[in-house]
C-alpha positions as CSV (number, residue, x, y, z in Angstrom):
1,M,23.2,20.5,-26.9
2,S,21.2,18.0,-24.7
3,L,18.8,15.5,-26.0
4,Q,15.5,15.4,-24.0
5,Q,13.5,12.2,-24.0
6,A,10.0,12.7,-25.1
7,R,7.7,12.2,-22.1
8,P,4.5,10.2,-22.5
9,P,1.3,12.2,-22.4
10,L,-0.6,12.1,-19.1
11,P,-3.0,9.1,-19.0
12,S,-6.0,11.3,-18.7
13,D,-7.2,14.9,-18.0
14,D,-7.6,14.0,-14.3
15,K,-5.8,16.7,-12.4
16,R,-4.3,14.2,-10.1
17,W,-1.9,13.2,-12.9
18,K,-0.5,16.7,-12.9
19,L,0.5,16.2,-9.2
20,V,2.2,12.9,-10.1
21,N,3.9,14.6,-13.1
22,A,5.1,17.4,-10.8
23,T,6.8,14.9,-8.5
24,M,8.7,13.4,-11.5
25,R,9.5,16.8,-12.9
26,R,10.8,18.0,-9.6
27,N,13.2,15.0,-9.6
28,G,14.3,15.6,-13.2
29,Y,12.4,12.4,-14.4
30,A,15.3,10.4,-12.8
31,G,15.0,6.8,-11.9
32,H,15.9,7.5,-8.3
33,A,12.4,9.2,-8.0
34,L,10.6,5.9,-8.5
35,I,9.5,5.3,-4.9
36,E,8.5,8.9,-4.4
37,T,6.6,8.8,-7.6
38,L,4.8,5.6,-6.7
39,H,3.8,7.1,-3.4
40,S,2.5,10.1,-5.3
41,V,0.4,7.9,-7.6
42,Q,-1.0,5.9,-4.6
43,D,-1.7,9.0,-2.6
44,A,-3.6,10.5,-5.6
45,F,-5.5,7.4,-6.7
46,G,-5.5,5.1,-3.7
47,F,-3.6,2.2,-5.4
48,L,-1.3,1.4,-8.3
49,D,-2.9,-0.1,-11.3
50,E,-1.1,-1.5,-14.3
51,A,-1.7,1.6,-16.4
52,S,-0.2,3.9,-13.8
53,L,2.8,1.6,-13.4
54,R,3.3,1.7,-17.2
55,F,3.1,5.5,-17.2
56,V,5.6,5.8,-14.4
57,A,8.0,3.3,-16.2
58,A,7.8,5.2,-19.5
59,S,8.1,8.6,-17.8
60,L,11.2,7.7,-15.7
61,D,12.7,5.6,-18.6
62,L,12.7,2.5,-16.4
63,P,11.9,-1.1,-17.4
64,M,8.4,-2.1,-16.4
65,S,9.9,-5.1,-14.5
66,K,11.8,-2.8,-12.2
67,V,8.7,-0.6,-11.5
68,F,6.5,-3.6,-10.9
69,G,9.2,-5.2,-8.7
70,V,9.4,-2.2,-6.5
71,A,5.6,-1.8,-6.3
72,T,5.2,-5.4,-5.2
73,F,8.3,-5.5,-2.9
74,Y,7.2,-2.8,-0.5
75,H,4.1,-3.7,1.6
76,L,2.9,0.0,1.7
77,F,2.1,-0.2,-2.0
78,T,-1.1,-1.9,-3.2
79,L,-2.1,-2.9,-6.7
80,K,-5.8,-3.1,-5.9
81,P,-8.3,-0.6,-4.6
82,K,-8.3,-0.5,-0.8
83,G,-11.2,-0.4,1.5
84,R,-12.2,2.8,3.5
85,H,-10.2,1.3,6.4
86,A,-7.0,-0.7,6.4
87,C,-5.9,-3.2,9.0
88,V,-2.2,-4.3,8.7
89,V,-1.3,-7.3,10.9
90,C,2.4,-7.6,11.6
91,T,3.6,-11.1,11.0
92,G,7.3,-10.6,12.0
93,T,8.8,-13.1,14.4
94,A,7.8,-11.4,17.7
95,C,4.3,-10.8,16.5
96,Y,3.9,-14.2,15.0
97,I,5.0,-15.8,18.3
98,K,2.5,-13.6,20.2
99,G,-0.5,-14.7,18.0
100,A,-0.5,-12.7,14.8
101,G,-1.4,-15.9,12.8
102,A,-4.5,-16.4,15.0
103,L,-5.5,-12.7,14.5
104,V,-5.3,-13.1,10.7
105,E,-7.4,-16.4,10.9
106,R,-10.0,-14.7,13.1
107,L,-10.3,-11.7,10.8
108,H,-10.7,-14.1,7.9
109,E,-13.5,-15.9,9.8
110,R,-15.3,-12.7,10.7
111,Y,-14.9,-10.7,7.5
112,D,-14.4,-13.5,4.9
113,I,-11.2,-11.9,3.5
114,L,-7.6,-13.0,3.3
115,P,-4.5,-10.8,3.5
116,G,-4.5,-8.5,0.4
117,E,-8.2,-8.6,0.0
118,T,-11.0,-6.1,0.7
119,T,-14.5,-6.8,2.1
120,S,-17.3,-6.9,-0.5
121,D,-18.7,-3.6,0.8
122,D,-15.2,-1.9,0.4
123,R,-15.2,-1.1,4.2
124,L,-12.0,-3.0,5.2
125,S,-8.8,-4.2,3.6
126,L,-6.7,-6.8,5.4
127,L,-2.9,-6.6,4.9
128,T,0.1,-8.2,6.5
129,A,3.6,-6.9,6.9
130,R,6.8,-8.6,7.8
131,C,7.5,-6.0,10.5
132,V,6.0,-2.7,11.5
133,G,8.7,-1.8,14.0
134,A,6.6,-2.2,17.1
135,C,7.9,-5.5,18.4
136,G,7.4,-4.4,22.0
137,L,3.6,-4.3,21.3
138,A,3.4,-7.8,19.8
139,P,1.2,-8.7,18.2
140,A,1.2,-5.3,16.5
141,I,-1.6,-4.1,14.3
142,V,-1.8,-0.9,12.3
143,V,-5.4,0.3,11.7
144,D,-5.7,3.4,9.4
145,G,-2.1,4.4,10.3
146,D,-2.5,4.0,14.1
147,V,-0.4,1.3,15.8
148,L,-2.2,-0.9,18.2
149,G,-0.7,-3.6,20.3
150,K,-1.2,-6.5,22.6
151,L,-4.8,-7.1,21.4
152,D,-6.5,-10.4,21.2
153,S,-8.7,-11.2,18.3
154,E,-12.0,-10.1,19.9
155,S,-10.5,-6.8,21.1
156,L,-9.3,-6.2,17.5
157,I,-12.6,-7.0,16.0
158,A,-14.3,-4.7,18.5
159,K,-12.0,-1.8,17.4
160,L,-12.7,-2.5,13.8
161,E,-16.4,-2.6,14.4
162,E,-16.2,0.9,15.9
163,L,-14.9,2.3,12.6
164,N,-17.3,4.3,10.5
């Protein structure tokens, strides 16, 4: 006879929670499904809020500290709503040497946001990453999933201004 842990109820009737629950169920509600589950939550809702982290922790029988630690360690997870467009500036060694810091500063001047923030009109989120794996394109920037490289600040701003 096996003892099954009582699973917490879904946070709401929102159908997206059923997708998240299906991810956990497919993995037997095992702790090793944490990263996949967090991706599922973020794909469904756009970000990871405290309530969703608590639900995942309870469902996977993990301490909240572990869930929060994983959510904040990986740069692809965000704890705040993102803008319609995301600009990730790589700040790894090669990119930093090639001017990533100046790009971030110019984006701050132009859009009045710092890394981790979103413009007041929710149009653009600025993020940084330690490395995006495109050192040959330094400074590398990822805009809405597309890797761009070797751009100066004015060229980057021109690309961002073209976004709808």
